[in-house]
C-alpha positions in Angstrom: 32.7 -86.3 -37.0 30.2 -88.5 -35.0 27.1 -89.9 -37.3 23.7 -88.3 -37.0 22.7 -92.1 -35.4 25.4 -91.6 -32.6 24.2 -88.0 -32.2 20.2 -89.1 -31.6 21.1 -91.9 -29.2 23.1 -89.5 -27.3 19.8 -87.0 -27.3 17.6 -89.7 -26.8 19.9 -90.7 -23.8 19.8 -87.1 -22.2 16.2 -86.8 -22.9 15.3 -90.1 -20.8 17.6 -89.3 -18.0 16.2 -85.7 -17.8 12.6 -87.0 -17.9 13.7 -89.7 -15.1 15.0 -87.1 -13.1 11.8 -85.0 -13.2 10.0 -87.8 -12.2 12.1 -88.2 -9.3 12.2 -84.4 -8.0 8.1 -84.2 -8.4 8.0 -87.5 -6.1 10.1 -86.2 -3.6 8.5 -82.7 -3.7 5.1 -84.7 -2.9 6.7 -86.9 0.0 8.3 -83.4 1.5 4.5 -81.7 1.1 3.3 -85.0 2.7 5.1 -84.3 6.1 3.4 -80.6 5.8 0.0 -79.4 7.4 -2.3 -80.0 4.4 -2.9 -76.4 3.2 1.0 -75.5 3.4 1.9 -78.6 1.4 -0.6 -77.9 -1.4 1.2 -74.3 -1.4 4.6 -75.7 -1.2 3.5 -78.1 -4.5 2.0 -74.8 -5.9 4.9 -72.9 -5.5 7.7 -75.5 -7.1 5.3 -76.0 -9.8 5.5 -72.4 -10.3 9.4 -72.2 -9.7 9.9 -75.3 -12.3 7.9 -73.6 -15.2 9.8 -71.6 -17.5 7.3 -69.6 -18.8 6.0 -68.5 -15.5 6.9 -65.3 -13.3 8.9 -66.2 -10.3 7.1 -66.1 -7.1 8.4 -65.6 -3.3 9.8 -62.7 -1.6 9.0 -59.6 -3.6 6.8 -61.3 -6.2 3.0 -62.1 -5.2 
């Protein structure tokens, strides 16, 4: 059976990888938005933020 310290280390590594992934995704979304017209880019960022927030209702086709 794995030791608690090993399980803790795996959890810390997992959280670190997820954090780095989120930062890379946010940077990419902002890079993509920068290629759009300013207002369209702002809406794009807002839509992505809403889509990535688990507690928020989904927006998009059929959902105002």
